[in-house]
C-alpha positions as CSV (number, residue, x, y, z in Angstrom):
1,M,38.2,164.0,222.8
2,L,37.9,165.6,226.2
3,P,41.7,165.7,226.8
4,R,42.0,167.6,223.5
5,I,39.3,170.1,224.1
6,L,39.8,170.7,227.8
7,P,43.0,172.9,227.6
8,P,41.4,175.6,225.1
9,L,38.3,175.6,227.3
10,L,40.3,176.1,230.5
11,L,42.2,178.9,228.8
12,A,39.1,180.5,227.7
13,A,37.6,180.2,231.2
14,S,40.5,181.6,232.9
15,L,40.9,184.6,230.5
16,L,37.1,185.5,230.9
17,A,37.5,185.0,234.7
18,G,40.6,187.2,234.9
19,W,38.9,189.9,232.7
20,E,35.9,189.8,235.0
21,I,38.0,190.0,238.4
22,Y,40.1,192.9,236.8
23,C,36.9,194.8,235.9
24,R,35.4,194.6,239.2
25,L,38.6,195.0,241.3
26,A,40.0,197.8,239.3
27,D,36.6,199.5,239.0
28,V,36.9,200.1,235.4
29,A,34.1,202.2,233.7
30,P,31.8,200.0,231.6
31,L,32.0,202.4,228.8
32,I,35.8,201.7,228.7
33,L,35.9,198.0,229.2
34,P,32.7,196.1,230.1
35,A,33.1,193.1,232.1
36,P,32.1,189.7,230.5
37,S,29.0,189.6,232.8
38,G,27.8,192.9,231.5
39,V,28.3,192.0,227.9
40,L,26.2,188.8,228.3
41,Q,23.5,190.7,230.2
42,A,23.5,193.4,227.2
43,L,23.2,190.7,224.8
44,V,20.3,188.8,226.5
45,S,18.4,192.3,227.2
46,N,18.9,193.4,223.6
47,R,18.6,190.3,221.7
48,A,15.8,191.3,219.4
49,D,17.5,194.3,218.1
50,I,20.9,192.4,218.0
51,G,19.2,189.8,215.9
52,A,17.8,192.1,213.5
53,H,20.9,194.0,212.9
54,A,22.8,190.8,212.6
55,L,20.5,189.7,209.8
56,S,21.2,192.8,207.9
57,T,24.8,192.6,208.6
58,I,24.9,188.9,207.2
59,A,23.1,190.0,204.1
60,V,25.4,192.7,203.4
61,V,28.5,190.5,204.0
62,A,26.9,187.9,201.6
63,L,26.2,190.6,198.9
64,G,29.8,191.7,199.2
65,F,31.3,188.3,199.1
66,S,29.2,187.3,196.1
67,L,30.3,190.6,194.4
68,S,33.9,190.0,194.9
69,V,33.9,186.3,193.8
70,G,32.1,187.4,190.7
71,F,34.7,190.0,190.0
72,A,37.6,187.8,190.6
73,F,36.0,185.3,188.3
74,L,35.7,187.8,185.6
75,V,39.2,189.0,186.1
76,S,40.6,185.4,186.1
77,I,38.8,184.6,182.8
78,M,40.1,188.0,181.4
79,L,43.5,187.1,182.3
80,H,43.4,183.7,181.0
81,F,41.9,184.5,177.5
82,L,43.3,188.0,176.8
83,P,47.1,187.9,176.3
84,W,47.3,191.8,176.5
85,A,45.7,191.8,180.0
86,K,48.7,189.6,181.3
87,R,51.2,192.4,180.4
88,V,49.3,195.1,182.2
């Protein structure tokens, strides 16, 4: 299992390291491109707010997904049982 997962992990680690190095050496403004360390620091320091917002976002996503599945189900039933709907 390790030989299979090692290349993607090395790729992700090298991309994150390159991103961090670029942000530090090029002195990029954090508002334009924050370094991964800054993103992690913001996630840790704002975890309570992020958790609350994530829960509300998940609820909205679940509602939207449920509505779209219900609508698609009704449309499929309509297309199957109503021959005139197939022609439209």
